[in-house]
Structures are given as structure tokens and as C-alpha cells.
N, CA, C and O atoms as a Tripos MOL2 file, in Angstrom:
@<TRIPOS>MOLECULE
protein
  264   263    66     0     0
PROTEIN
NO_CHARGES

@<TRIPOS>ATOM
      1 N           8.9080  -47.8210  123.0250 N.3       1 UNK1
      2 CA         10.2150  -48.0000  123.6170 C.3       1 UNK1
      3 C          11.0020  -49.0790  122.8760 C.2       1 UNK1
      4 O          12.2290  -49.0240  122.7840 O.2       1 UNK1
      5 N          10.2740  -50.0530  122.3550 N.am      2 UNK2
      6 CA         10.9300  -51.1430  121.6220 C.3       2 UNK2
      7 C          11.6520  -50.6150  120.3850 C.2       2 UNK2
      8 O          12.7210  -51.1060  120.0220 O.2       2 UNK2
      9 N          11.0630  -49.6200  119.7510 N.am      3 UNK3
     10 CA         11.6670  -49.0300  118.5490 C.3       3 UNK3
     11 C          13.0030  -48.3680  118.8750 C.2       3 UNK3
     12 O          13.9660  -48.5000  118.1190 O.2       3 UNK3
     13 N          13.0590  -47.6660  119.9830 N.am      4 UNK4
     14 CA         14.2780  -46.9490  120.3490 C.3       4 UNK4
     15 C          15.3860  -47.9050  120.7810 C.2       4 UNK4
     16 O          16.5610  -47.6520  120.5190 O.2       4 UNK4
     17 N          15.0240  -48.9810  121.4290 N.am      5 UNK5
     18 CA         16.0210  -49.9930  121.8020 C.3       5 UNK5
     19 C          16.6000  -50.6420  120.5540 C.2       5 UNK5
     20 O          17.8050  -50.8880  120.4860 O.2       5 UNK5
     21 N          15.7590  -50.9200  119.5700 N.am      6 UNK6
     22 CA         16.2640  -51.5260  118.3380 C.3       6 UNK6
     23 C          17.1460  -50.5480  117.5600 C.2       6 UNK6
     24 O          18.1340  -50.9670  116.9570 O.2       6 UNK6
     25 N          16.8110  -49.2600  117.5600 N.am      7 UNK7
     26 CA         17.6660  -48.2590  116.9120 C.3       7 UNK7
     27 C          19.0160  -48.2020  117.6110 C.2       7 UNK7
     28 O          20.0530  -48.1260  116.9530 O.2       7 UNK7
     29 N          19.0110  -48.2370  118.9410 N.am      8 UNK8
     30 CA         20.2450  -48.1850  119.7220 C.3       8 UNK8
     31 C          21.1340  -49.3910  119.4270 C.2       8 UNK8
     32 O          22.3280  -49.2350  119.1700 O.2       8 UNK8
     33 N          20.5620  -50.5790  119.4620 N.am      9 UNK9
     34 CA         21.3420  -51.7980  119.2230 C.3       9 UNK9
     35 C          21.8340  -51.8500  117.7780 C.2       9 UNK9
     36 O          22.9760  -52.2350  117.5270 O.2       9 UNK9
     37 N          20.9880  -51.4710  116.8370 N.am     10 UNK10
     38 CA         21.3880  -51.4770  115.4290 C.3      10 UNK10
     39 C          22.5300  -50.5020  115.1570 C.2      10 UNK10
     40 O          23.4580  -50.8240  114.4150 O.2      10 UNK10
     41 N          22.4680  -49.3250  115.7470 N.am     11 UNK11
     42 CA         23.5490  -48.3610  115.5180 C.3      11 UNK11
     43 C          24.8450  -48.7980  116.1910 C.2      11 UNK11
     44 O          25.9240  -48.5340  115.6600 O.2      11 UNK11
     45 N          24.7680  -49.4580  117.3440 N.am     12 UNK12
     46 CA         25.9810  -49.9860  117.9810 C.3      12 UNK12
     47 C          26.5890  -51.0850  117.1250 C.2      12 UNK12
     48 O          27.7980  -51.0880  116.8890 O.2      12 UNK12
     49 N          25.7710  -52.0150  116.6590 N.am     13 UNK13
     50 CA         26.2970  -53.1150  115.8450 C.3      13 UNK13
     51 C          26.8870  -52.6090  114.5340 C.2      13 UNK13
     52 O          27.9360  -53.0870  114.1010 O.2      13 UNK13
     53 N          26.2280  -51.6560  113.9070 N.am     14 UNK14
     54 CA         26.7550  -51.0920  112.6690 C.3      14 UNK14
     55 C          28.0840  -50.3790  112.9080 C.2      14 UNK14
     56 O          29.0120  -50.5010  112.1090 O.2      14 UNK14
     57 N          28.1690  -49.6440  113.9970 N.am     15 UNK15
     58 CA         29.4160  -48.9620  114.3280 C.3      15 UNK15
     59 C          30.5480  -49.9230  114.6260 C.2      15 UNK15
     60 O          31.6860  -49.6890  114.2180 O.2      15 UNK15
     61 N          30.2470  -51.0100  115.3370 N.am     16 UNK16
     62 CA         31.2820  -51.9990  115.6450 C.3      16 UNK16
     63 C          31.7600  -52.7220  114.3940 C.2      16 UNK16
     64 O          32.9460  -53.0240  114.2610 O.2      16 UNK16
     65 N          30.8400  -52.9990  113.4800 N.am     17 UNK17
     66 CA         31.2350  -53.6370  112.2210 C.3      17 UNK17
     67 C          32.1380  -52.7070  111.4250 C.2      17 UNK17
     68 O          33.1650  -53.1310  110.8940 O.2      17 UNK17
     69 N          31.7550  -51.4430  111.3450 N.am     18 UNK18
     70 CA         32.5890  -50.4860  110.6190 C.3      18 UNK18
     71 C          33.9420  -50.3010  111.2920 C.2      18 UNK18
     72 O          34.9640  -50.1940  110.6140 O.2      18 UNK18
     73 N          33.9550  -50.2640  112.6090 N.am     19 UNK19
     74 CA         35.2170  -50.1190  113.3350 C.3      19 UNK19
     75 C          36.0820  -51.3540  113.1700 C.2      19 UNK19
     76 O          37.3000  -51.2490  113.0220 O.2      19 UNK19
     77 N          35.4640  -52.5120  113.1930 N.am     20 UNK20
     78 CA         36.2300  -53.7520  113.1370 C.3      20 UNK20
     79 C          36.7770  -54.1030  111.7750 C.2      20 UNK20
     80 O          37.8330  -54.7280  111.6790 O.2      20 UNK20
     81 N          36.0830  -53.7150  110.7140 N.am     21 UNK21
     82 CA         36.5010  -54.1450  109.3810 C.3      21 UNK21
     83 C          37.0740  -53.0300  108.5140 C.2      21 UNK21
     84 O          38.0750  -53.2400  107.8270 O.2      21 UNK21
     85 N          36.4640  -51.8590  108.5320 N.am     22 UNK22
     86 CA         36.9020  -50.8140  107.6150 C.3      22 UNK22
     87 C          38.1530  -50.0790  108.0800 C.2      22 UNK22
     88 O          39.0200  -49.7590  107.2670 O.2      22 UNK22
     89 N          38.2560  -49.8110  109.3650 N.am     23 UNK23
     90 CA         39.4180  -49.0690  109.8620 C.3      23 UNK23
     91 C          40.7140  -49.8450  109.6570 C.2      23 UNK23
     92 O          41.6820  -49.2570  109.1730 O.2      23 UNK23
     93 N          40.7900  -51.1390  109.9980 N.am     24 UNK24
     94 CA         42.0430  -51.8600  109.7120 C.3      24 UNK24
     95 C          42.3570  -51.9560  108.2240 C.2      24 UNK24
     96 O          43.5300  -51.9960  107.8500 O.2      24 UNK24
     97 N          41.3470  -51.9920  107.3720 N.am     25 UNK25
     98 CA         41.6060  -52.0310  105.9360 C.3      25 UNK25
     99 C          42.1780  -50.7120  105.4340 C.2      25 UNK25
    100 O          43.0290  -50.7000  104.5450 O.2      25 UNK25
    101 N          41.7160  -49.6100  105.9970 N.am     26 UNK26
    102 CA         42.1750  -48.3050  105.5390 C.3      26 UNK26
    103 C          43.5230  -47.9250  106.1540 C.2      26 UNK26
    104 O          44.3760  -47.3630  105.4680 O.2      26 UNK26
    105 N          43.7190  -48.2220  107.4220 N.am     27 UNK27
    106 CA         44.9290  -47.7900  108.1180 C.3      27 UNK27
    107 C          45.9990  -48.8730  108.1090 C.2      27 UNK27
    108 O          47.1830  -48.5810  107.9410 O.2      27 UNK27
    109 N          45.5890  -50.1010  108.2880 N.am     28 UNK28
    110 CA         46.5290  -51.2060  108.4120 C.3      28 UNK28
    111 C          46.2290  -51.9750  109.6850 C.2      28 UNK28
    112 O          45.8040  -51.3900  110.6810 O.2      28 UNK28
    113 N          46.4440  -53.2590  109.6580 N.am     29 UNK29
    114 CA         46.0610  -54.1150  110.7740 C.3      29 UNK29
    115 C          46.9250  -53.8500  112.0040 C.2      29 UNK29
    116 O          46.4040  -53.8550  113.1200 O.2      29 UNK29
    117 N          48.2040  -53.6230  111.8390 N.am     30 UNK30
    118 CA         49.1030  -53.5020  112.9760 C.3      30 UNK30
    119 C          49.0310  -52.1510  113.6760 C.2      30 UNK30
    120 O          49.4430  -52.0370  114.8310 O.2      30 UNK30
    121 N          48.5230  -51.1400  113.0100 N.am     31 UNK31
    122 CA         48.5810  -49.8000  113.5880 C.3      31 UNK31
    123 C          47.4320  -49.4870  114.5460 C.2      31 UNK31
    124 O          47.4780  -48.4650  115.2310 O.2      31 UNK31
    125 N          46.4100  -50.3340  114.6150 N.am     32 UNK32
    126 CA         45.2850  -50.0790  115.5120 C.3      32 UNK32
    127 C          45.5750  -50.7740  116.8340 C.2      32 UNK32
    128 O          45.6060  -52.0030  116.9030 O.2      32 UNK32
    129 N          45.7900  -49.9770  117.8910 N.am     33 UNK33
    130 CA         46.1110  -50.5200  119.1970 C.3      33 UNK33
    131 C          44.8860  -50.7220  120.0590 C.2      33 UNK33
    132 O          43.7620  -50.4230  119.6530 O.2      33 UNK33
    133 N          45.1210  -51.2370  121.2630 N.am     34 UNK34
    134 CA         44.0160  -51.4960  122.1880 C.3      34 UNK34
    135 C          43.3530  -50.2070  122.6460 C.2      34 UNK34
    136 O          42.1270  -50.1310  122.7290 O.2      34 UNK34
    137 N          44.1460  -49.2080  122.9390 N.am     35 UNK35
    138 CA         43.5910  -47.9450  123.4290 C.3      35 UNK35
    139 C          42.7270  -47.2940  122.3510 C.2      35 UNK35
    140 O          41.6560  -46.7620  122.6440 O.2      35 UNK35
    141 N          43.1880  -47.3380  121.1280 N.am     36 UNK36
    142 CA         42.4020  -46.7690  120.0300 C.3      36 UNK36
    143 C          41.0850  -47.5120  119.8500 C.2      36 UNK36
    144 O          40.0500  -46.9000  119.5850 O.2      36 UNK36
    145 N          41.1270  -48.8160  119.9920 N.am     37 UNK37
    146 CA         39.9100  -49.6170  119.8550 C.3      37 UNK37
    147 C          38.9240  -49.3090  120.9710 C.2      37 UNK37
    148 O          37.7270  -49.1750  120.7170 O.2      37 UNK37
    149 N          39.4080  -49.1950  122.2000 N.am     38 UNK38
    150 CA         38.5270  -48.8950  123.3320 C.3      38 UNK38
    151 C          37.9140  -47.5070  123.1800 C.2      38 UNK38
    152 O          36.7220  -47.3250  123.4250 O.2      38 UNK38
    153 N          38.7090  -46.5420  122.7830 N.am     39 UNK39
    154 CA         38.1860  -45.1860  122.5700 C.3      39 UNK39
    155 C          37.1550  -45.1830  121.4420 C.2      39 UNK39
    156 O          36.1410  -44.4910  121.5300 O.2      39 UNK39
    157 N          37.4090  -45.9470  120.3930 N.am     40 UNK40
    158 CA         36.4460  -46.0540  119.2990 C.3      40 UNK40
    159 C          35.1370  -46.6810  119.7370 C.2      40 UNK40
    160 O          34.0640  -46.2240  119.3440 O.2      40 UNK40
    161 N          35.2190  -47.7320  120.5550 N.am     41 UNK41
    162 CA         34.0070  -48.3950  121.0460 C.3      41 UNK41
    163 C          33.2180  -47.4600  121.9540 C.2      41 UNK41
    164 O          31.9890  -47.4230  121.8840 O.2      41 UNK41
    165 N          33.9060  -46.7060  122.8020 N.am     42 UNK42
    166 CA         33.2080  -45.7460  123.6620 C.3      42 UNK42
    167 C          32.5330  -44.6480  122.8480 C.2      42 UNK42
    168 O          31.4130  -44.2430  123.1590 O.2      42 UNK42
    169 N          33.2000  -44.1740  121.8230 N.am     43 UNK43
    170 CA         32.5910  -43.1600  120.9470 C.3      43 UNK43
    171 C          31.3650  -43.7130  120.2320 C.2      43 UNK43
    172 O          30.3630  -43.0160  120.0790 O.2      43 UNK43
    173 N          31.4460  -44.9610  119.7970 N.am     44 UNK44
    174 CA         30.3020  -45.5980  119.1420 C.3      44 UNK44
    175 C          29.1410  -45.7320  120.1140 C.2      44 UNK44
    176 O          27.9950  -45.4710  119.7470 O.2      44 UNK44
    177 N          29.4220  -46.1370  121.3550 N.am     45 UNK45
    178 CA         28.3700  -46.3050  122.3520 C.3      45 UNK45
    179 C          27.6720  -44.9800  122.6460 C.2      45 UNK45
    180 O          26.4440  -44.9040  122.6250 O.2      45 UNK45
    181 N          28.4520  -43.9370  122.9190 N.am     46 UNK46
    182 CA         27.8480  -42.6450  123.2360 C.3      46 UNK46
    183 C          27.1780  -42.0140  122.0130 C.2      46 UNK46
    184 O          26.1400  -41.3650  122.1430 O.2      46 UNK46
    185 N          27.7540  -42.1980  120.8500 N.am     47 UNK47
    186 CA         27.1270  -41.6980  119.6350 C.3      47 UNK47
    187 C          25.7990  -42.3830  119.3580 C.2      47 UNK47
    188 O          24.8400  -41.7350  118.9370 O.2      47 UNK47
    189 N          25.7370  -43.6840  119.5920 N.am     48 UNK48
    190 CA         24.4840  -44.4190  119.4150 C.3      48 UNK48
    191 C          23.4310  -43.9430  120.4020 C.2      48 UNK48
    192 O          22.2530  -43.8380  120.0610 O.2      48 UNK48
    193 N          23.8550  -43.6580  121.6200 N.am     49 UNK49
    194 CA         22.9260  -43.1460  122.6230 C.3      49 UNK49
    195 C          22.3640  -41.7930  122.1990 C.2      49 UNK49
    196 O          21.1670  -41.5450  122.3390 O.2      49 UNK49
    197 N          23.2160  -40.9250  121.6850 N.am     50 UNK50
    198 CA         22.7720  -39.5990  121.2400 C.3      50 UNK50
    199 C          21.8330  -39.7140  120.0430 C.2      50 UNK50
    200 O          20.8340  -38.9980  119.9740 O.2      50 UNK50
    201 N          22.1370  -40.5960  119.1070 N.am     51 UNK51
    202 CA         21.2670  -40.8020  117.9440 C.3      51 UNK51
    203 C          19.8930  -41.2870  118.3810 C.2      51 UNK51
    204 O          18.8750  -40.8210  117.8680 O.2      51 UNK51
    205 N          19.8590  -42.2250  119.3280 N.am     52 UNK52
    206 CA         18.5860  -42.7420  119.8230 C.3      52 UNK52
    207 C          17.7930  -41.6470  120.5240 C.2      52 UNK52
    208 O          16.5770  -41.5600  120.3550 O.2      52 UNK52
    209 N          18.4640  -40.8170  121.3050 N.am     53 UNK53
    210 CA         17.7760  -39.7220  121.9800 C.3      53 UNK53
    211 C          17.2200  -38.7070  120.9820 C.2      53 UNK53
    212 O          16.1450  -38.1480  121.2020 O.2      53 UNK53
    213 N          17.9390  -38.4680  119.8960 N.am     54 UNK54
    214 CA         17.4370  -37.5510  118.8670 C.3      54 UNK54
    215 C          16.1750  -38.0920  118.2050 C.2      54 UNK54
    216 O          15.2410  -37.3340  117.9420 O.2      54 UNK54
    217 N          16.1390  -39.3960  117.9340 N.am     55 UNK55
    218 CA         14.9190  -39.9900  117.3870 C.3      55 UNK55
    219 C          13.7590  -39.8340  118.3660 C.2      55 UNK55
    220 O          12.6360  -39.5440  117.9520 O.2      55 UNK55
    221 N          14.0170  -40.0220  119.6530 N.am     56 UNK56
    222 CA         12.9730  -39.8760  120.6650 C.3      56 UNK56
    223 C          12.4620  -38.4340  120.7190 C.2      56 UNK56
    224 O          11.2560  -38.2030  120.7950 O.2      56 UNK56
    225 N          13.3730  -37.4790  120.6820 N.am     57 UNK57
    226 CA         12.9810  -36.0680  120.7360 C.3      57 UNK57
    227 C          12.1850  -35.6790  119.4940 C.2      57 UNK57
    228 O          11.2020  -34.9450  119.5970 O.2      57 UNK57
    229 N          12.5960  -36.1590  118.3270 N.am     58 UNK58
    230 CA         11.8630  -35.8650  117.0950 C.3      58 UNK58
    231 C          10.4480  -36.4190  117.1700 C.2      58 UNK58
    232 O           9.4980  -35.7320  116.7950 O.2      58 UNK58
    233 N          10.2910  -37.6470  117.6450 N.am     59 UNK59
    234 CA          8.9520  -38.2270  117.7780 C.3      59 UNK59
    235 C           8.1240  -37.4840  118.8200 C.2      59 UNK59
    236 O           6.9160  -37.3210  118.6520 O.2      59 UNK59
    237 N           8.7630  -37.0350  119.8890 N.am     60 UNK60
    238 CA          8.0580  -36.2890  120.9230 C.3      60 UNK60
    239 C           7.5450  -34.9560  120.3840 C.2      60 UNK60
    240 O           6.4250  -34.5510  120.6970 O.2      60 UNK60
    241 N           8.3470  -34.2800  119.5850 N.am     61 UNK61
    242 CA          7.9300  -33.0060  118.9830 C.3      61 UNK61
    243 C           6.8050  -33.2320  117.9760 C.2      61 UNK61
    244 O           5.8770  -32.4280  117.8960 O.2      61 UNK61
    245 N           6.8810  -34.3250  117.2050 N.am     62 UNK62
    246 CA          5.8080  -34.6300  116.2490 C.3      62 UNK62
    247 C           4.4870  -34.8820  116.9660 C.2      62 UNK62
    248 O           3.4330  -34.4720  116.4800 O.2      62 UNK62
    249 N           4.5320  -35.5540  118.1220 N.am     63 UNK63
    250 CA          3.3060  -35.8250  118.8740 C.3      63 UNK63
    251 C           2.7180  -34.5470  119.4480 C.2      63 UNK63
    252 O           1.4970  -34.4080  119.5270 O.2      63 UNK63
    253 N           3.5700  -33.6120  119.8490 N.am     64 UNK64
    254 CA          3.0700  -32.3610  120.4160 C.3      64 UNK64
    255 C           2.4210  -31.4790  119.3550 C.2      64 UNK64
    256 O           1.4680  -30.7590  119.6540 O.2      64 UNK64
    257 N           2.9220  -31.5220  118.1230 N.am     65 UNK65
    258 CA          2.3650  -30.6960  117.0540 C.3      65 UNK65
    259 C           1.0320  -31.2270  116.5470 C.2      65 UNK65
    260 O           0.2080  -30.4600  116.0480 O.2      65 UNK65
    261 N           0.8150  -32.5210  116.6710 N.am     66 UNK66
    262 CA         -0.4460  -33.0690  116.1440 C.3      66 UNK66
    263 C          -1.4650  -33.3310  117.2250 C.2      66 UNK66
    264 O          -2.5700  -33.7910  116.9330 O.2      66 UNK66
@<TRIPOS>BOND
     1     1     2 1
     2     2     3 1
     3     3     4 2
     4     3     5 am
     5     5     6 1
     6     6     7 1
     7     7     8 2
     8     7     9 am
     9     9    10 1
    10    10    11 1
    11    11    12 2
    12    11    13 am
    13    13    14 1
    14    14    15 1
    15    15    16 2
    16    15    17 am
    17    17    18 1
    18    18    19 1
    19    19    20 2
    20    19    21 am
    21    21    22 1
    22    22    23 1
    23    23    24 2
    24    23    25 am
    25    25    26 1
    26    26    27 1
    27    27    28 2
    28    27    29 am
    29    29    30 1
    30    30    31 1
    31    31    32 2
    32    31    33 am
    33    33    34 1
    34    34    35 1
    35    35    36 2
    36    35    37 am
    37    37    38 1
    38    38    39 1
    39    39    40 2
    40    39    41 am
    41    41    42 1
    42    42    43 1
    43    43    44 2
    44    43    45 am
    45    45    46 1
    46    46    47 1
    47    47    48 2
    48    47    49 am
    49    49    50 1
    50    50    51 1
    51    51    52 2
    52    51    53 am
    53    53    54 1
    54    54    55 1
    55    55    56 2
    56    55    57 am
    57    57    58 1
    58    58    59 1
    59    59    60 2
    60    59    61 am
    61    61    62 1
    62    62    63 1
    63    63    64 2
    64    63    65 am
    65    65    66 1
    66    66    67 1
    67    67    68 2
    68    67    69 am
    69    69    70 1
    70    70    71 1
    71    71    72 2
    72    71    73 am
    73    73    74 1
    74    74    75 1
    75    75    76 2
    76    75    77 am
    77    77    78 1
    78    78    79 1
    79    79    80 2
    80    79    81 am
    81    81    82 1
    82    82    83 1
    83    83    84 2
    84    83    85 am
    85    85    86 1
    86    86    87 1
    87    87    88 2
    88    87    89 am
    89    89    90 1
    90    90    91 1
    91    91    92 2
    92    91    93 am
    93    93    94 1
    94    94    95 1
    95    95    96 2
    96    95    97 am
    97    97    98 1
    98    98    99 1
    99    99   100 2
   100    99   101 am
   101   101   102 1
   102   102   103 1
   103   103   104 2
   104   103   105 am
   105   105   106 1
   106   106   107 1
   107   107   108 2
   108   107   109 am
   109   109   110 1
   110   110   111 1
   111   111   112 2
   112   111   113 am
   113   113   114 1
   114   114   115 1
   115   115   116 2
   116   115   117 am
   117   117   118 1
   118   118   119 1
   119   119   120 2
   120   119   121 am
   121   121   122 1
   122   122   123 1
   123   123   124 2
   124   123   125 am
   125   125   126 1
   126   126   127 1
   127   127   128 2
   128   127   129 am
   129   129   130 1
   130   130   131 1
   131   131   132 2
   132   131   133 am
   133   133   134 1
   134   134   135 1
   135   135   136 2
   136   135   137 am
   137   137   138 1
   138   138   139 1
   139   139   140 2
   140   139   141 am
   141   141   142 1
   142   142   143 1
   143   143   144 2
   144   143   145 am
   145   145   146 1
   146   146   147 1
   147   147   148 2
   148   147   149 am
   149   149   150 1
   150   150   151 1
   151   151   152 2
   152   151   153 am
   153   153   154 1
   154   154   155 1
   155   155   156 2
   156   155   157 am
   157   157   158 1
   158   158   159 1
   159   159   160 2
   160   159   161 am
   161   161   162 1
   162   162   163 1
   163   163   164 2
   164   163   165 am
   165   165   166 1
   166   166   167 1
   167   167   168 2
   168   167   169 am
   169   169   170 1
   170   170   171 1
   171   171   172 2
   172   171   173 am
   173   173   174 1
   174   174   175 1
   175   175   176 2
   176   175   177 am
   177   177   178 1
   178   178   179 1
   179   179   180 2
   180   179   181 am
   181   181   182 1
   182   182   183 1
   183   183   184 2
   184   183   185 am
   185   185   186 1
   186   186   187 1
   187   187   188 2
   188   187   189 am
   189   189   190 1
   190   190   191 1
   191   191   192 2
   192   191   193 am
   193   193   194 1
   194   194   195 1
   195   195   196 2
   196   195   197 am
   197   197   198 1
   198   198   199 1
   199   199   200 2
   200   199   201 am
   201   201   202 1
   202   202   203 1
   203   203   204 2
   204   203   205 am
   205   205   206 1
   206   206   207 1
   207   207   208 2
   208   207   209 am
   209   209   210 1
   210   210   211 1
   211   211   212 2
   212   211   213 am
   213   213   214 1
   214   214   215 1
   215   215   216 2
   216   215   217 am
   217   217   218 1
   218   218   219 1
   219   219   220 2
   220   219   221 am
   221   221   222 1
   222   222   223 1
   223   223   224 2
   224   223   225 am
   225   225   226 1
   226   226   227 1
   227   227   228 2
   228   227   229 am
   229   229   230 1
   230   230   231 1
   231   231   232 2
   232   231   233 am
   233   233   234 1
   234   234   235 1
   235   235   236 2
   236   235   237 am
   237   237   238 1
   238   238   239 1
   239   239   240 2
   240   239   241 am
   241   241   242 1
   242   242   243 1
   243   243   244 2
   244   243   245 am
   245   245   246 1
   246   246   247 1
   247   247   248 2
   248   247   249 am
   249   249   250 1
   250   250   251 1
   251   251   252 2
   252   251   253 am
   253   253   254 1
   254   254   255 1
   255   255   256 2
   256   255   257 am
   257   257   258 1
   258   258   259 1
   259   259   260 2
   260   259   261 am
   261   261   262 1
   262   262   263 1
   263   263   264 2
@<TRIPOS>SUBSTRUCTURE
     1 UNK1         2 RESIDUE 1 A UNK
     2 UNK2         6 RESIDUE 1 A UNK
     3 UNK3        10 RESIDUE 1 A UNK
     4 UNK4        14 RESIDUE 1 A UNK
     5 UNK5        18 RESIDUE 1 A UNK
     6 UNK6        22 RESIDUE 1 A UNK
     7 UNK7        26 RESIDUE 1 A UNK
     8 UNK8        30 RESIDUE 1 A UNK
     9 UNK9        34 RESIDUE 1 A UNK
    10 UNK10       38 RESIDUE 1 A UNK
    11 UNK11       42 RESIDUE 1 A UNK
    12 UNK12       46 RESIDUE 1 A UNK
    13 UNK13       50 RESIDUE 1 A UNK
    14 UNK14       54 RESIDUE 1 A UNK
    15 UNK15       58 RESIDUE 1 A UNK
    16 UNK16       62 RESIDUE 1 A UNK
    17 UNK17       66 RESIDUE 1 A UNK
    18 UNK18       70 RESIDUE 1 A UNK
    19 UNK19       74 RESIDUE 1 A UNK
    20 UNK20       78 RESIDUE 1 A UNK
    21 UNK21       82 RESIDUE 1 A UNK
    22 UNK22       86 RESIDUE 1 A UNK
    23 UNK23       90 RESIDUE 1 A UNK
    24 UNK24       94 RESIDUE 1 A UNK
    25 UNK25       98 RESIDUE 1 A UNK
    26 UNK26      102 RESIDUE 1 A UNK
    27 UNK27      106 RESIDUE 1 A UNK
    28 UNK28      110 RESIDUE 1 A UNK
    29 UNK29      114 RESIDUE 1 A UNK
    30 UNK30      118 RESIDUE 1 A UNK
    31 UNK31      122 RESIDUE 1 A UNK
    32 UNK32      126 RESIDUE 1 A UNK
    33 UNK33      130 RESIDUE 1 A UNK
    34 UNK34      134 RESIDUE 1 A UNK
    35 UNK35      138 RESIDUE 1 A UNK
    36 UNK36      142 RESIDUE 1 A UNK
    37 UNK37      146 RESIDUE 1 A UNK
    38 UNK38      150 RESIDUE 1 A UNK
    39 UNK39      154 RESIDUE 1 A UNK
    40 UNK40      158 RESIDUE 1 A UNK
    41 UNK41      162 RESIDUE 1 A UNK
    42 UNK42      166 RESIDUE 1 A UNK
    43 UNK43      170 RESIDUE 1 A UNK
    44 UNK44      174 RESIDUE 1 A UNK
    45 UNK45      178 RESIDUE 1 A UNK
    46 UNK46      182 RESIDUE 1 A UNK
    47 UNK47      186 RESIDUE 1 A UNK
    48 UNK48      190 RESIDUE 1 A UNK
    49 UNK49      194 RESIDUE 1 A UNK
    50 UNK50      198 RESIDUE 1 A UNK
    51 UNK51      202 RESIDUE 1 A UNK
    52 UNK52      206 RESIDUE 1 A UNK
    53 UNK53      210 RESIDUE 1 A UNK
    54 UNK54      214 RESIDUE 1 A UNK
    55 UNK55      218 RESIDUE 1 A UNK
    56 UNK56      222 RESIDUE 1 A UNK
    57 UNK57      226 RESIDUE 1 A UNK
    58 UNK58      230 RESIDUE 1 A UNK
    59 UNK59      234 RESIDUE 1 A UNK
    60 UNK60      238 RESIDUE 1 A UNK
    61 UNK61      242 RESIDUE 1 A UNK
    62 UNK62      246 RESIDUE 1 A UNK
    63 UNK63      250 RESIDUE 1 A UNK
    64 UNK64      254 RESIDUE 1 A UNK
    65 UNK65      258 RESIDUE 1 A UNK
    66 UNK66      262 RESIDUE 1 A UNK
């Protein structure tokens, strides 16, 4: 379980770093509003959850085959 929690936290932090630094550099600092930021953070959170669940399912299938 510790592995999946670390994958979840790592993917959230990586997503927030990319959202915080790369998007304003590509689009411009003034054009990113609060609503866009909140929607981006929610997408990162749910995407990280889905990625973590996929890792869990892959490991579960590997255990069943062996």
C-alpha cells in the first residue's frame, strides 16, 4: 500500500509542478484564471487517482497469473 500512496503523491506533485510552471510559460501569465487553475488541479487529482488504480490493477493481475 505504501508504494501506491507514493505513486499517487508523486503524480500529484509532478502534475502541480507542470501546471504551475509550464502552462504560464506557454500561454502567458495573465491568461490563466482561477477557474482554469481549479479545473486543472481537479483533473490532476483525478488523473493521479486513476493512474494509481491502474498500477494496483496491473500488480493484482500479475499476482493472479503467478
